[in-house]
N, C-alpha and C positions, 0 to 999 in steps of 0.2 A: 280606611278601605282602599283597595287597589282596583281600578277598573281594567277592562280589557284593553289590549294595545290599540293605539290609534295610529292611523296612517298619516304620513306627512301631507300637508296641504289639504287635509280633510277638515272641514268646519264641523265642530261638535258643539252641542249645547249641553251645558251642565246645569243641573238644578240643585239649589241649596235650600233645605227645608229647616225652618226654625219652629220648634214646638215648645209650648209652655207647659211643663209638667208640674208647675206649682198650682196651688188652689186659688191664687189671686191673679188678676190681670197683671201683665208685665209691660212696662214701656214708659216712656219712649226708649228705644234701644237702637244701636247702630251695629249692623253686620258689615264686617270688613273682610275682603278677600285679598290675600297677598300671594300672587303667583311667584314661585321661585324655581330654580333649577337645582336638582339634587346632584351633587358631585360625587365622584368615586371615593373620595377620602372621607365621606360621611358629613361633609358640611353642605351648606346651600349657598347659592348665589342669587342675589336680587337683580343682577345685571343680565336681563333676558331680552334686551332689544335685539331684533333681527332673529330671534329664536322662536318667538310666539307672538301672534297677533290676537289682541283681545277686542271683542266687540261687546260693548256694554259698560256698565259701571262697576267699580271695585268697592263701592261703599253704598250701603242701603240704609236709609233712615226709616225705621219702622215705628209708627206712633204708638201702637198698642197690639199686644198679643194676648188674647183671651186664653184661659186654661183649656187643655184638651187637644187631642190629635186632630179633631175635626176643625179646629181653628188655626192650624199650622199655617205659617206664612212661607211661601215658596218664591224664591228669586232665581232668575236665570242669567247665565253668562255664556256667551259663545266665544270659542277660541279656535285658532288655526295654528297648528304646530309646524314650524318651518325647519327645525333642526331635530335630528334624532336625539333622544335622551329621556331621562326620568325627570318629571316635573311634579311639583307639589303645589297645592292650593291650600294655604294656611288660612283658617277661618277663625275669626274672633267676634264675639258678641259682647258689647260694652254698654253700660248705662250712660246717661247724659254727662256724668262726671268723669267718664273715661275708665271707670272700674270694670275690669273684665269679669263677665258673668260666666262665659263658657268659651272653650276653644275646641277646634277639631282640625282635621286635615284630610285631603283627598290626594292620592297619588295617581299620576297618569304616565303611562309609558308611550312615547311617540316612536314609531318605527317606520321603516321604508315600506 
C-alpha cells in the first residue's frame, strides 16, 4: 500500500500490525523492518543515512500471537524524512530458525 505524501522534517508514526490467521497460536516470531530508498531505475538502496531518521527499533521479538484479529500485535516506528523521495519499508516475519513466514511492504512518498 502507498500512504499519503509526507512533508520533509515531519515526524510520522507508522504502525505495523501482525495478525495470526491460523487456527493455532504462532510464536515466537521476529518482525523485521528494513527501510530502503526506491530509486528511479526500479532498484532500491539501503544507504539511507542523512535521508531518513528512525526513532525506535527495526526488529521486534514477539513471543506469541494467538489466532484472530482481536489478538493482533501492533508495533510502532517513528520516522522523519530529510530528503525528498520514495521510500519503502520492507517487512518480514520469521520464526526462530529464520524461516520467513510472511512479507509485506509499505511505500512512503516524502515531499517538500
